[in-house]
ModelCIF file with pLDDT and N, C-alpha, C, O atoms, coordinates in Angstrom:
data_MODEL
#
_entry.id   MODEL 
#
_entity.id                         1 
_entity.type                       polymer 
_entity.pdbx_number_of_molecules   1 
#
_entity_poly.entity_id                      1 
_entity_poly.type                           'polypeptide(L)' 
_entity_poly.nstd_linkage                   no 
_entity_poly.nstd_monomer                   no 
_entity_poly.pdbx_seq_one_letter_code       MNAPAKSGRADVLSRLYDMKQKQLARALQQGNPLRCQVLEAEAEAIFSALKSIR 
_entity_poly.pdbx_seq_one_letter_code_can   MNAPAKSGRADVLSRLYDMKQKQLARALQQGNPLRCQVLEAEAEAIFSALKSIR 
_entity_poly.pdbx_strand_id                 A 
#
loop_
_entity_poly_seq.entity_id 
_entity_poly_seq.num 
_entity_poly_seq.mon_id 
_entity_poly_seq.hetero 
1 1  MET n 
1 2  ASN n 
1 3  ALA n 
1 4  PRO n 
1 5  ALA n 
1 6  LYS n 
1 7  SER n 
1 8  GLY n 
1 9  ARG n 
1 10 ALA n 
1 11 ASP n 
1 12 VAL n 
1 13 LEU n 
1 14 SER n 
1 15 ARG n 
1 16 LEU n 
1 17 TYR n 
1 18 ASP n 
1 19 MET n 
1 20 LYS n 
1 21 GLN n 
1 22 LYS n 
1 23 GLN n 
1 24 LEU n 
1 25 ALA n 
1 26 ARG n 
1 27 ALA n 
1 28 LEU n 
1 29 GLN n 
1 30 GLN n 
1 31 GLY n 
1 32 ASN n 
1 33 PRO n 
1 34 LEU n 
1 35 ARG n 
1 36 CYS n 
1 37 GLN n 
1 38 VAL n 
1 39 LEU n 
1 40 GLU n 
1 41 ALA n 
1 42 GLU n 
1 43 ALA n 
1 44 GLU n 
1 45 ALA n 
1 46 ILE n 
1 47 PHE n 
1 48 SER n 
1 49 ALA n 
1 50 LEU n 
1 51 LYS n 
1 52 SER n 
1 53 ILE n 
1 54 ARG n 
#
_struct_asym.id          A 
_struct_asym.entity_id   1 
#
loop_
_ma_qa_metric.id 
_ma_qa_metric.mode 
_ma_qa_metric.name 
_ma_qa_metric.software_group_id 
_ma_qa_metric.type 
1 global pLDDT . pLDDT 
2 local  pLDDT . pLDDT 
#
_ma_qa_metric_global.metric_id      1 
_ma_qa_metric_global.metric_value   93.44 
_ma_qa_metric_global.model_id       1 
_ma_qa_metric_global.ordinal_id     1 
#
loop_
_ma_qa_metric_local.label_asym_id 
_ma_qa_metric_local.label_comp_id 
_ma_qa_metric_local.label_seq_id 
_ma_qa_metric_local.metric_id 
_ma_qa_metric_local.metric_value 
_ma_qa_metric_local.model_id 
_ma_qa_metric_local.ordinal_id 
A MET 1  2 60.00 1 1  
A ASN 2  2 75.00 1 2  
A ALA 3  2 72.00 1 3  
A PRO 4  2 73.00 1 4  
A ALA 5  2 77.00 1 5  
A LYS 6  2 78.00 1 6  
A SER 7  2 86.00 1 7  
A GLY 8  2 92.00 1 8  
A ARG 9  2 94.00 1 9  
A ALA 10 2 95.00 1 10 
A ASP 11 2 96.00 1 11 
A VAL 12 2 96.00 1 12 
A LEU 13 2 97.00 1 13 
A SER 14 2 97.00 1 14 
A ARG 15 2 98.00 1 15 
A LEU 16 2 98.00 1 16 
A TYR 17 2 98.00 1 17 
A ASP 18 2 98.00 1 18 
A MET 19 2 98.00 1 19 
A LYS 20 2 98.00 1 20 
A GLN 21 2 98.00 1 21 
A LYS 22 2 98.00 1 22 
A GLN 23 2 98.00 1 23 
A LEU 24 2 97.00 1 24 
A ALA 25 2 97.00 1 25 
A ARG 26 2 97.00 1 26 
A ALA 27 2 97.00 1 27 
A LEU 28 2 97.00 1 28 
A GLN 29 2 97.00 1 29 
A GLN 30 2 97.00 1 30 
A GLY 31 2 96.00 1 31 
A ASN 32 2 94.00 1 32 
A PRO 33 2 96.00 1 33 
A LEU 34 2 97.00 1 34 
A ARG 35 2 97.00 1 35 
A CYS 36 2 98.00 1 36 
A GLN 37 2 98.00 1 37 
A VAL 38 2 98.00 1 38 
A LEU 39 2 98.00 1 39 
A GLU 40 2 98.00 1 40 
A ALA 41 2 98.00 1 41 
A GLU 42 2 98.00 1 42 
A ALA 43 2 98.00 1 43 
A GLU 44 2 98.00 1 44 
A ALA 45 2 98.00 1 45 
A ILE 46 2 98.00 1 46 
A PHE 47 2 97.00 1 47 
A SER 48 2 97.00 1 48 
A ALA 49 2 96.00 1 49 
A LEU 50 2 95.00 1 50 
A LYS 51 2 95.00 1 51 
A SER 52 2 94.00 1 52 
A ILE 53 2 89.00 1 53 
A ARG 54 2 76.00 1 54 
#
loop_
_atom_site.group_PDB 
_atom_site.id 
_atom_site.type_symbol 
_atom_site.label_atom_id 
_atom_site.label_alt_id 
_atom_site.label_comp_id 
_atom_site.label_asym_id 
_atom_site.label_entity_id 
_atom_site.label_seq_id 
_atom_site.pdbx_PDB_ins_code 
_atom_site.Cartn_x 
_atom_site.Cartn_y 
_atom_site.Cartn_z 
_atom_site.occupancy 
_atom_site.B_iso_or_equiv 
_atom_site.pdbx_formal_charge 
_atom_site.auth_seq_id 
_atom_site.auth_comp_id 
_atom_site.auth_asym_id 
_atom_site.auth_atom_id 
_atom_site.pdbx_PDB_model_num 
ATOM 1   N N  . MET A 1 1  ? -5.761  -1.402 -22.390 1.00 60.00 ? 1  MET A N  1 
ATOM 2   C CA . MET A 1 1  ? -6.799  -1.634 -21.392 1.00 60.00 ? 1  MET A CA 1 
ATOM 3   C C  . MET A 1 1  ? -8.104  -1.109 -21.979 1.00 60.00 ? 1  MET A C  1 
ATOM 4   O O  . MET A 1 1  ? -8.095  -0.027 -22.567 1.00 60.00 ? 1  MET A O  1 
ATOM 5   N N  . ASN A 1 2  ? -9.209  -1.806 -21.853 1.00 75.00 ? 2  ASN A N  1 
ATOM 6   C CA . ASN A 1 2  ? -10.464 -1.427 -22.376 1.00 75.00 ? 2  ASN A CA 1 
ATOM 7   C C  . ASN A 1 2  ? -11.125 -0.392 -21.348 1.00 75.00 ? 2  ASN A C  1 
ATOM 8   O O  . ASN A 1 2  ? -10.727 -0.243 -20.193 1.00 75.00 ? 2  ASN A O  1 
ATOM 9   N N  . ALA A 1 3  ? -12.153 0.277  -21.909 1.00 72.00 ? 3  ALA A N  1 
ATOM 10  C CA . ALA A 1 3  ? -12.737 1.467  -21.201 1.00 72.00 ? 3  ALA A CA 1 
ATOM 11  C C  . ALA A 1 3  ? -13.304 0.987  -19.824 1.00 72.00 ? 3  ALA A C  1 
ATOM 12  O O  . ALA A 1 3  ? -13.030 1.644  -18.819 1.00 72.00 ? 3  ALA A O  1 
ATOM 13  N N  . PRO A 1 4  ? -14.102 -0.160 -19.736 1.00 73.00 ? 4  PRO A N  1 
ATOM 14  C CA . PRO A 1 4  ? -14.616 -0.498 -18.399 1.00 73.00 ? 4  PRO A CA 1 
ATOM 15  C C  . PRO A 1 4  ? -13.503 -0.788 -17.357 1.00 73.00 ? 4  PRO A C  1 
ATOM 16  O O  . PRO A 1 4  ? -13.621 -0.439 -16.183 1.00 73.00 ? 4  PRO A O  1 
ATOM 17  N N  . ALA A 1 5  ? -12.428 -1.437 -17.835 1.00 77.00 ? 5  ALA A N  1 
ATOM 18  C CA . ALA A 1 5  ? -11.330 -1.707 -16.894 1.00 77.00 ? 5  ALA A CA 1 
ATOM 19  C C  . ALA A 1 5  ? -10.674 -0.442 -16.447 1.00 77.00 ? 5  ALA A C  1 
ATOM 20  O O  . ALA A 1 5  ? -10.406 -0.267 -15.258 1.00 77.00 ? 5  ALA A O  1 
ATOM 21  N N  . LYS A 1 6  ? -10.403 0.469  -17.391 1.00 78.00 ? 6  LYS A N  1 
ATOM 22  C CA . LYS A 1 6  ? -9.853  1.761  -17.057 1.00 78.00 ? 6  LYS A CA 1 
ATOM 23  C C  . LYS A 1 6  ? -10.706 2.486  -16.044 1.00 78.00 ? 6  LYS A C  1 
ATOM 24  O O  . LYS A 1 6  ? -10.185 3.029  -15.070 1.00 78.00 ? 6  LYS A O  1 
ATOM 25  N N  . SER A 1 7  ? -11.981 2.503  -16.251 1.00 86.00 ? 7  SER A N  1 
ATOM 26  C CA . SER A 1 7  ? -12.905 3.172  -15.387 1.00 86.00 ? 7  SER A CA 1 
ATOM 27  C C  . SER A 1 7  ? -12.886 2.592  -14.004 1.00 86.00 ? 7  SER A C  1 
ATOM 28  O O  . SER A 1 7  ? -12.886 3.329  -13.018 1.00 86.00 ? 7  SER A O  1 
ATOM 29  N N  . GLY A 1 8  ? -12.868 1.292  -13.914 1.00 92.00 ? 8  GLY A N  1 
ATOM 30  C CA . GLY A 1 8  ? -12.764 0.516  -12.608 1.00 92.00 ? 8  GLY A CA 1 
ATOM 31  C C  . GLY A 1 8  ? -11.557 0.810  -11.854 1.00 92.00 ? 8  GLY A C  1 
ATOM 32  O O  . GLY A 1 8  ? -11.578 1.058  -10.649 1.00 92.00 ? 8  GLY A O  1 
ATOM 33  N N  . ARG A 1 9  ? -10.411 0.781  -12.627 1.00 94.00 ? 9  ARG A N  1 
ATOM 34  C CA . ARG A 1 9  ? -9.113  1.061  -12.029 1.00 94.00 ? 9  ARG A CA 1 
ATOM 35  C C  . ARG A 1 9  ? -9.048  2.542  -11.511 1.00 94.00 ? 9  ARG A C  1 
ATOM 36  O O  . ARG A 1 9  ? -8.526  2.825  -10.433 1.00 94.00 ? 9  ARG A O  1 
ATOM 37  N N  . ALA A 1 10 ? -9.603  3.450  -12.335 1.00 95.00 ? 10 ALA A N  1 
ATOM 38  C CA . ALA A 1 10 ? -9.662  4.874  -11.956 1.00 95.00 ? 10 ALA A CA 1 
ATOM 39  C C  . ALA A 1 10 ? -10.462 5.031  -10.672 1.00 95.00 ? 10 ALA A C  1 
ATOM 40  O O  . ALA A 1 10 ? -10.065 5.775  -9.775  1.00 95.00 ? 10 ALA A O  1 
ATOM 41  N N  . ASP A 1 11 ? -11.557 4.350  -10.585 1.00 96.00 ? 11 ASP A N  1 
ATOM 42  C CA . ASP A 1 11 ? -12.414 4.441  -9.401  1.00 96.00 ? 11 ASP A CA 1 
ATOM 43  C C  . ASP A 1 11 ? -11.645 3.979  -8.114  1.00 96.00 ? 11 ASP A C  1 
ATOM 44  O O  . ASP A 1 11 ? -11.692 4.625  -7.067  1.00 96.00 ? 11 ASP A O  1 
ATOM 45  N N  . VAL A 1 12 ? -10.975 2.885  -8.255  1.00 96.00 ? 12 VAL A N  1 
ATOM 46  C CA . VAL A 1 12 ? -10.219 2.261  -7.163  1.00 96.00 ? 12 VAL A CA 1 
ATOM 47  C C  . VAL A 1 12 ? -9.085  3.240  -6.714  1.00 96.00 ? 12 VAL A C  1 
ATOM 48  O O  . VAL A 1 12 ? -8.907  3.514  -5.527  1.00 96.00 ? 12 VAL A O  1 
ATOM 49  N N  . LEU A 1 13 ? -8.364  3.728  -7.682  1.00 97.00 ? 13 LEU A N  1 
ATOM 50  C CA . LEU A 1 13 ? -7.273  4.671  -7.409  1.00 97.00 ? 13 LEU A CA 1 
ATOM 51  C C  . LEU A 1 13 ? -7.773  5.950  -6.774  1.00 97.00 ? 13 LEU A C  1 
ATOM 52  O O  . LEU A 1 13 ? -7.159  6.526  -5.875  1.00 97.00 ? 13 LEU A O  1 
ATOM 53  N N  . SER A 1 14 ? -8.890  6.355  -7.275  1.00 97.00 ? 14 SER A N  1 
ATOM 54  C CA . SER A 1 14 ? -9.546  7.673  -6.706  1.00 97.00 ? 14 SER A CA 1 
ATOM 55  C C  . SER A 1 14 ? -9.877  7.472  -5.302  1.00 97.00 ? 14 SER A C  1 
ATOM 56  O O  . SER A 1 14 ? -9.614  8.352  -4.482  1.00 97.00 ? 14 SER A O  1 
ATOM 57  N N  . ARG A 1 15 ? -10.476 6.296  -4.943  1.00 98.00 ? 15 ARG A N  1 
ATOM 58  C CA . ARG A 1 15 ? -10.798 6.021  -3.538  1.00 98.00 ? 15 ARG A CA 1 
ATOM 59  C C  . ARG A 1 15 ? -9.591  5.924  -2.678  1.00 98.00 ? 15 ARG A C  1 
ATOM 60  O O  . ARG A 1 15 ? -9.561  6.447  -1.564  1.00 98.00 ? 15 ARG A O  1 
ATOM 61  N N  . LEU A 1 16 ? -8.563  5.238  -3.198  1.00 98.00 ? 16 LEU A N  1 
ATOM 62  C CA . LEU A 1 16 ? -7.335  5.113  -2.454  1.00 98.00 ? 16 LEU A CA 1 
ATOM 63  C C  . LEU A 1 16 ? -6.665  6.471  -2.200  1.00 98.00 ? 16 LEU A C  1 
ATOM 64  O O  . LEU A 1 16 ? -6.091  6.714  -1.138  1.00 98.00 ? 16 LEU A O  1 
ATOM 65  N N  . TYR A 1 17 ? -6.754  7.312  -3.171  1.00 98.00 ? 17 TYR A N  1 
ATOM 66  C CA . TYR A 1 17 ? -6.150  8.643  -3.044  1.00 98.00 ? 17 TYR A CA 1 
ATOM 67  C C  . TYR A 1 17 ? -6.917  9.510  -1.937  1.00 98.00 ? 17 TYR A C  1 
ATOM 68  O O  . TYR A 1 17 ? -6.328  10.262 -1.162  1.00 98.00 ? 17 TYR A O  1 
ATOM 69  N N  . ASP A 1 18 ? -8.199  9.329  -1.956  1.00 98.00 ? 18 ASP A N  1 
ATOM 70  C CA . ASP A 1 18 ? -9.019  9.968  -0.954  1.00 98.00 ? 18 ASP A CA 1 
ATOM 71  C C  . ASP A 1 18 ? -8.767  9.500  0.423   1.00 98.00 ? 18 ASP A C  1 
ATOM 72  O O  . ASP A 1 18 ? -8.667  10.290 1.362   1.00 98.00 ? 18 ASP A O  1 
ATOM 73  N N  . MET A 1 19 ? -8.662  8.188  0.553   1.00 98.00 ? 19 MET A N  1 
ATOM 74  C CA . MET A 1 19 ? -8.263  7.639  1.886   1.00 98.00 ? 19 MET A CA 1 
ATOM 75  C C  . MET A 1 19 ? -6.894  8.067  2.297   1.00 98.00 ? 19 MET A C  1 
ATOM 76  O O  . MET A 1 19 ? -6.686  8.370  3.471   1.00 98.00 ? 19 MET A O  1 
ATOM 77  N N  . LYS A 1 20 ? -5.930  8.110  1.383   1.00 98.00 ? 20 LYS A N  1 
ATOM 78  C CA . LYS A 1 20 ? -4.636  8.540  1.783   1.00 98.00 ? 20 LYS A CA 1 
ATOM 79  C C  . LYS A 1 20 ? -4.560  10.006 2.206   1.00 98.00 ? 20 LYS A C  1 
ATOM 80  O O  . LYS A 1 20 ? -3.776  10.382 3.078   1.00 98.00 ? 20 LYS A O  1 
ATOM 81  N N  . GLN A 1 21 ? -5.415  10.841 1.550   1.00 98.00 ? 21 GLN A N  1 
ATOM 82  C CA . GLN A 1 21 ? -5.439  12.272 1.954   1.00 98.00 ? 21 GLN A CA 1 
ATOM 83  C C  . GLN A 1 21 ? -5.973  12.428 3.349   1.00 98.00 ? 21 GLN A C  1 
ATOM 84  O O  . GLN A 1 21 ? -5.509  13.259 4.130   1.00 98.00 ? 21 GLN A O  1 
ATOM 85  N N  . LYS A 1 22 ? -6.997  11.581 3.660   1.00 98.00 ? 22 LYS A N  1 
ATOM 86  C CA . LYS A 1 22 ? -7.614  11.580 5.061   1.00 98.00 ? 22 LYS A CA 1 
ATOM 87  C C  . LYS A 1 22 ? -6.555  11.127 6.074   1.00 98.00 ? 22 LYS A C  1 
ATOM 88  O O  . LYS A 1 22 ? -6.455  11.701 7.158   1.00 98.00 ? 22 LYS A O  1 
ATOM 89  N N  . GLN A 1 23 ? -5.761  10.098 5.727   1.00 98.00 ? 23 GLN A N  1 
ATOM 90  C CA . GLN A 1 23 ? -4.682  9.675  6.670   1.00 98.00 ? 23 GLN A CA 1 
ATOM 91  C C  . GLN A 1 23 ? -3.666  10.731 6.846   1.00 98.00 ? 23 GLN A C  1 
ATOM 92  O O  . GLN A 1 23 ? -3.144  10.946 7.940   1.00 98.00 ? 23 GLN A O  1 
ATOM 93  N N  . LEU A 1 24 ? -3.379  11.399 5.760   1.00 97.00 ? 24 LEU A N  1 
ATOM 94  C CA . LEU A 1 24 ? -2.385  12.555 5.799   1.00 97.00 ? 24 LEU A CA 1 
ATOM 95  C C  . LEU A 1 24 ? -2.858  13.659 6.693   1.00 97.00 ? 24 LEU A C  1 
ATOM 96  O O  . LEU A 1 24 ? -2.095  14.185 7.503   1.00 97.00 ? 24 LEU A O  1 
ATOM 97  N N  . ALA A 1 25 ? -4.167  14.032 6.547   1.00 97.00 ? 25 ALA A N  1 
ATOM 98  C CA . ALA A 1 25 ? -4.703  15.018 7.409   1.00 97.00 ? 25 ALA A CA 1 
ATOM 99  C C  . ALA A 1 25 ? -4.586  14.691 8.906   1.00 97.00 ? 25 ALA A C  1 
ATOM 100 O O  . ALA A 1 25 ? -4.223  15.534 9.727   1.00 97.00 ? 25 ALA A O  1 
ATOM 101 N N  . ARG A 1 26 ? -4.911  13.429 9.222   1.00 97.00 ? 26 ARG A N  1 
ATOM 102 C CA . ARG A 1 26 ? -4.812  12.967 10.586  1.00 97.00 ? 26 ARG A CA 1 
ATOM 103 C C  . ARG A 1 26 ? -3.334  13.059 11.101  1.00 97.00 ? 26 ARG A C  1 
ATOM 104 O O  . ARG A 1 26 ? -3.068  13.506 12.216  1.00 97.00 ? 26 ARG A O  1 
ATOM 105 N N  . ALA A 1 27 ? -2.414  12.617 10.237  1.00 97.00 ? 27 ALA A N  1 
ATOM 106 C CA . ALA A 1 27 ? -0.996  12.655 10.675  1.00 97.00 ? 27 ALA A CA 1 
ATOM 107 C C  . ALA A 1 27 ? -0.539  14.039 10.859  1.00 97.00 ? 27 ALA A C  1 
ATOM 108 O O  . ALA A 1 27 ? 0.305   14.277 11.724  1.00 97.00 ? 27 ALA A O  1 
ATOM 109 N N  . LEU A 1 28 ? -1.038  15.001 10.098  1.00 97.00 ? 28 LEU A N  1 
ATOM 110 C CA . LEU A 1 28 ? -0.619  16.398 10.274  1.00 97.00 ? 28 LEU A CA 1 
ATOM 111 C C  . LEU A 1 28 ? -1.187  16.890 11.573  1.00 97.00 ? 28 LEU A C  1 
ATOM 112 O O  . LEU A 1 28 ? -0.509  17.652 12.263  1.00 97.00 ? 28 LEU A O  1 
ATOM 113 N N  . GLN A 1 29 ? -2.376  16.512 11.953  1.00 97.00 ? 29 GLN A N  1 
ATOM 114 C CA . GLN A 1 29 ? -2.918  16.930 13.213  1.00 97.00 ? 29 GLN A CA 1 
ATOM 115 C C  . GLN A 1 29 ? -2.234  16.357 14.401  1.00 97.00 ? 29 GLN A C  1 
ATOM 116 O O  . GLN A 1 29 ? -2.166  16.982 15.460  1.00 97.00 ? 29 GLN A O  1 
ATOM 117 N N  . GLN A 1 30 ? -1.688  15.080 14.222  1.00 97.00 ? 30 GLN A N  1 
ATOM 118 C CA . GLN A 1 30 ? -0.910  14.463 15.282  1.00 97.00 ? 30 GLN A CA 1 
ATOM 119 C C  . GLN A 1 30 ? 0.496   14.937 15.363  1.00 97.00 ? 30 GLN A C  1 
ATOM 120 O O  . GLN A 1 30 ? 1.195   14.656 16.337  1.00 97.00 ? 30 GLN A O  1 
ATOM 121 N N  . GLY A 1 31 ? 0.933   15.655 14.358  1.00 96.00 ? 31 GLY A N  1 
ATOM 122 C CA . GLY A 1 31 ? 2.326   16.170 14.420  1.00 96.00 ? 31 GLY A CA 1 
ATOM 123 C C  . GLY A 1 31 ? 3.356   15.058 14.205  1.00 96.00 ? 31 GLY A C  1 
ATOM 124 O O  . GLY A 1 31 ? 4.370   15.007 14.901  1.00 96.00 ? 31 GLY A O  1 
ATOM 125 N N  . ASN A 1 32 ? 3.110   14.211 13.289  1.00 94.00 ? 32 ASN A N  1 
ATOM 126 C CA . ASN A 1 32 ? 3.989   13.121 13.000  1.00 94.00 ? 32 ASN A CA 1 
ATOM 127 C C  . ASN A 1 32 ? 4.679   13.355 11.679  1.00 94.00 ? 32 ASN A C  1 
ATOM 128 O O  . ASN A 1 32 ? 4.164   12.876 10.668  1.00 94.00 ? 32 ASN A O  1 
ATOM 129 N N  . PRO A 1 33 ? 5.826   14.065 11.593  1.00 96.00 ? 33 PRO A N  1 
ATOM 130 C CA . PRO A 1 33 ? 6.464   14.418 10.321  1.00 96.00 ? 33 PRO A CA 1 
ATOM 131 C C  . PRO A 1 33 ? 6.899   13.248 9.492   1.00 96.00 ? 33 PRO A C  1 
ATOM 132 O O  . PRO A 1 33 ? 6.685   13.265 8.280   1.00 96.00 ? 33 PRO A O  1 
ATOM 133 N N  . LEU A 1 34 ? 7.472   12.275 10.042  1.00 97.00 ? 34 LEU A N  1 
ATOM 134 C CA . LEU A 1 34 ? 7.874   11.086 9.208   1.00 97.00 ? 34 LEU A CA 1 
ATOM 135 C C  . LEU A 1 34 ? 6.757   10.449 8.547   1.00 97.00 ? 34 LEU A C  1 
ATOM 136 O O  . LEU A 1 34 ? 6.803   10.178 7.347   1.00 97.00 ? 34 LEU A O  1 
ATOM 137 N N  . ARG A 1 35 ? 5.650   10.172 9.351   1.00 97.00 ? 35 ARG A N  1 
ATOM 138 C CA . ARG A 1 35 ? 4.485   9.597  8.733   1.00 97.00 ? 35 ARG A CA 1 
ATOM 139 C C  . ARG A 1 35 ? 3.866   10.414 7.696   1.00 97.00 ? 35 ARG A C  1 
ATOM 140 O O  . ARG A 1 35 ? 3.303   9.868  6.747   1.00 97.00 ? 35 ARG A O  1 
ATOM 141 N N  . CYS A 1 36 ? 3.932   11.768 7.813   1.00 98.00 ? 36 CYS A N  1 
ATOM 142 C CA . CYS A 1 36 ? 3.380   12.669 6.787   1.00 98.00 ? 36 CYS A CA 1 
ATOM 143 C C  . CYS A 1 36 ? 4.211   12.538 5.559   1.00 98.00 ? 36 CYS A C  1 
ATOM 144 O O  . CYS A 1 36 ? 3.635   12.542 4.471   1.00 98.00 ? 36 CYS A O  1 
ATOM 145 N N  . GLN A 1 37 ? 5.520   12.422 5.620   1.00 98.00 ? 37 GLN A N  1 
ATOM 146 C CA . GLN A 1 37 ? 6.391   12.311 4.402   1.00 98.00 ? 37 GLN A CA 1 
ATOM 147 C C  . GLN A 1 37 ? 5.984   11.018 3.722   1.00 98.00 ? 37 GLN A C  1 
ATOM 148 O O  . GLN A 1 37 ? 5.831   11.027 2.500   1.00 98.00 ? 37 GLN A O  1 
ATOM 149 N N  . VAL A 1 38 ? 5.789   9.866  4.449   1.00 98.00 ? 38 VAL A N  1 
ATOM 150 C CA . VAL A 1 38 ? 5.438   8.616  3.830   1.00 98.00 ? 38 VAL A CA 1 
ATOM 151 C C  . VAL A 1 38 ? 4.101   8.692  3.126   1.00 98.00 ? 38 VAL A C  1 
ATOM 152 O O  . VAL A 1 38 ? 3.929   8.226  1.999   1.00 98.00 ? 38 VAL A O  1 
ATOM 153 N N  . LEU A 1 39 ? 3.135   9.312  3.852   1.00 98.00 ? 39 LEU A N  1 
ATOM 154 C CA . LEU A 1 39 ? 1.804   9.415  3.297   1.00 98.00 ? 39 LEU A CA 1 
ATOM 155 C C  . LEU A 1 39 ? 1.786   10.279 2.030   1.00 98.00 ? 39 LEU A C  1 
ATOM 156 O O  . LEU A 1 39 ? 1.134   9.952  1.039   1.00 98.00 ? 39 LEU A O  1 
ATOM 157 N N  . GLU A 1 40 ? 2.533   11.403 2.098   1.00 98.00 ? 40 GLU A N  1 
ATOM 158 C CA . GLU A 1 40 ? 2.627   12.253 0.941   1.00 98.00 ? 40 GLU A CA 1 
ATOM 159 C C  . GLU A 1 40 ? 3.195   11.531 -0.237  1.00 98.00 ? 40 GLU A C  1 
ATOM 160 O O  . GLU A 1 40 ? 2.689   11.668 -1.351  1.00 98.00 ? 40 GLU A O  1 
ATOM 161 N N  . ALA A 1 41 ? 4.275   10.735 -0.013  1.00 98.00 ? 41 ALA A N  1 
ATOM 162 C CA . ALA A 1 41 ? 4.909   9.985  -1.159  1.00 98.00 ? 41 ALA A CA 1 
ATOM 163 C C  . ALA A 1 41 ? 3.881   8.962  -1.718  1.00 98.00 ? 41 ALA A C  1 
ATOM 164 O O  . ALA A 1 41 ? 3.770   8.824  -2.936  1.00 98.00 ? 41 ALA A O  1 
ATOM 165 N N  . GLU A 1 42 ? 3.144   8.259  -0.863  1.00 98.00 ? 42 GLU A N  1 
ATOM 166 C CA . GLU A 1 42 ? 2.162   7.298  -1.272  1.00 98.00 ? 42 GLU A CA 1 
ATOM 167 C C  . GLU A 1 42 ? 1.057   8.016  -2.083  1.00 98.00 ? 42 GLU A C  1 
ATOM 168 O O  . GLU A 1 42 ? 0.687   7.545  -3.159  1.00 98.00 ? 42 GLU A O  1 
ATOM 169 N N  . ALA A 1 43 ? 0.539   9.124  -1.589  1.00 98.00 ? 43 ALA A N  1 
ATOM 170 C CA . ALA A 1 43 ? -0.436  9.897  -2.351  1.00 98.00 ? 43 ALA A CA 1 
ATOM 171 C C  . ALA A 1 43 ? 0.050   10.339 -3.678  1.00 98.00 ? 43 ALA A C  1 
ATOM 172 O O  . ALA A 1 43 ? -0.689  10.253 -4.658  1.00 98.00 ? 43 ALA A O  1 
ATOM 173 N N  . GLU A 1 44 ? 1.249   10.805 -3.761  1.00 98.00 ? 44 GLU A N  1 
ATOM 174 C CA . GLU A 1 44 ? 1.812   11.257 -5.049  1.00 98.00 ? 44 GLU A CA 1 
ATOM 175 C C  . GLU A 1 44 ? 1.859   10.001 -6.010  1.00 98.00 ? 44 GLU A C  1 
ATOM 176 O O  . GLU A 1 44 ? 1.500   10.112 -7.182  1.00 98.00 ? 44 GLU A O  1 
ATOM 177 N N  . ALA A 1 45 ? 2.271   8.909  -5.532  1.00 98.00 ? 45 ALA A N  1 
ATOM 178 C CA . ALA A 1 45 ? 2.347   7.698  -6.352  1.00 98.00 ? 45 ALA A CA 1 
ATOM 179 C C  . ALA A 1 45 ? 0.969   7.301  -6.871  1.00 98.00 ? 45 ALA A C  1 
ATOM 180 O O  . ALA A 1 45 ? 0.797   6.963  -8.042  1.00 98.00 ? 45 ALA A O  1 
ATOM 181 N N  . ILE A 1 46 ? -0.007  7.351  -5.966  1.00 98.00 ? 46 ILE A N  1 
ATOM 182 C CA . ILE A 1 46 ? -1.420  6.998  -6.432  1.00 98.00 ? 46 ILE A CA 1 
ATOM 183 C C  . ILE A 1 46 ? -1.931  8.042  -7.477  1.00 98.00 ? 46 ILE A C  1 
ATOM 184 O O  . ILE A 1 46 ? -2.572  7.707  -8.473  1.00 98.00 ? 46 ILE A O  1 
ATOM 185 N N  . PHE A 1 47 ? -1.604  9.317  -7.176  1.00 97.00 ? 47 PHE A N  1 
ATOM 186 C CA . PHE A 1 47 ? -2.009  10.385 -8.087  1.00 97.00 ? 47 PHE A CA 1 
ATOM 187 C C  . PHE A 1 47 ? -1.385  10.194 -9.496  1.00 97.00 ? 47 PHE A C  1 
ATOM 188 O O  . PHE A 1 47 ? -2.066  10.335 -10.512 1.00 97.00 ? 47 PHE A O  1 
ATOM 189 N N  . SER A 1 48 ? -0.100  9.878  -9.525  1.00 97.00 ? 48 SER A N  1 
ATOM 190 C CA . SER A 1 48 ? 0.519   9.620  -10.754 1.00 97.00 ? 48 SER A CA 1 
ATOM 191 C C  . SER A 1 48 ? -0.009  8.464  -11.567 1.00 97.00 ? 48 SER A C  1 
ATOM 192 O O  . SER A 1 48 ? -0.068  8.532  -12.795 1.00 97.00 ? 48 SER A O  1 
ATOM 193 N N  . ALA A 1 49 ? -0.389  7.412  -10.891 1.00 96.00 ? 49 ALA A N  1 
ATOM 194 C CA . ALA A 1 49 ? -1.016  6.253  -11.475 1.00 96.00 ? 49 ALA A CA 1 
ATOM 195 C C  . ALA A 1 49 ? -2.366  6.627  -12.046 1.00 96.00 ? 49 ALA A C  1 
ATOM 196 O O  . ALA A 1 49 ? -2.752  6.154  -13.114 1.00 96.00 ? 49 ALA A O  1 
ATOM 197 N N  . LEU A 1 50 ? -3.094  7.492  -11.316 1.00 95.00 ? 50 LEU A N  1 
ATOM 198 C CA . LEU A 1 50 ? -4.457  7.931  -11.724 1.00 95.00 ? 50 LEU A CA 1 
ATOM 199 C C  . LEU A 1 50 ? -4.291  8.827  -12.958 1.00 95.00 ? 50 LEU A C  1 
ATOM 200 O O  . LEU A 1 50 ? -5.085  8.687  -13.889 1.00 95.00 ? 50 LEU A O  1 
ATOM 201 N N  . LYS A 1 51 ? -3.358  9.695  -13.021 1.00 95.00 ? 51 LYS A N  1 
ATOM 202 C CA . LYS A 1 51 ? -3.144  10.533 -14.170 1.00 95.00 ? 51 LYS A CA 1 
ATOM 203 C C  . LYS A 1 51 ? -2.797  9.720  -15.423 1.00 95.00 ? 51 LYS A C  1 
ATOM 204 O O  . LYS A 1 51 ? -3.241  10.031 -16.529 1.00 95.00 ? 51 LYS A O  1 
ATOM 205 N N  . SER A 1 52 ? -2.011  8.697  -15.224 1.00 94.00 ? 52 SER A N  1 
ATOM 206 C CA . SER A 1 52 ? -1.523  7.899  -16.419 1.00 94.00 ? 52 SER A CA 1 
ATOM 207 C C  . SER A 1 52 ? -2.674  7.119  -17.015 1.00 94.00 ? 52 SER A C  1 
ATOM 208 O O  . SER A 1 52 ? -2.523  6.736  -18.175 1.00 94.00 ? 52 SER A O  1 
ATOM 209 N N  . ILE A 1 53 ? -3.779  6.835  -16.403 1.00 89.00 ? 53 ILE A N  1 
ATOM 210 C CA . ILE A 1 53 ? -4.909  6.013  -16.972 1.00 89.00 ? 53 ILE A CA 1 
ATOM 211 C C  . ILE A 1 53 ? -5.945  6.936  -17.425 1.00 89.00 ? 53 ILE A C  1 
ATOM 212 O O  . ILE A 1 53 ? -6.845  6.490  -18.136 1.00 89.00 ? 53 ILE A O  1 
ATOM 213 N N  . ARG A 1 54 ? -5.926  8.197  -17.091 1.00 76.00 ? 54 ARG A N  1 
ATOM 214 C CA . ARG A 1 54 ? -7.069  9.097  -17.542 1.00 76.00 ? 54 ARG A CA 1 
ATOM 215 C C  . ARG A 1 54 ? -6.721  9.764  -18.833 1.00 76.00 ? 54 ARG A C  1 
ATOM 216 O O  . ARG A 1 54 ? -7.520  10.535 -19.364 1.00 76.00 ? 54 ARG A O  1 
#
């Protein structure tokens, strides 16, 4: 993957990770443990993808 494509993908993944963290914070406030588990798993997957391209 060339540098501009990597940078663009990293930007998208970074924004997705930030959005997922905000969703997780709301779910924690609402006291929804199952939703929290799902959001945590999604955030971890996004973070792993982000690490693999950096």
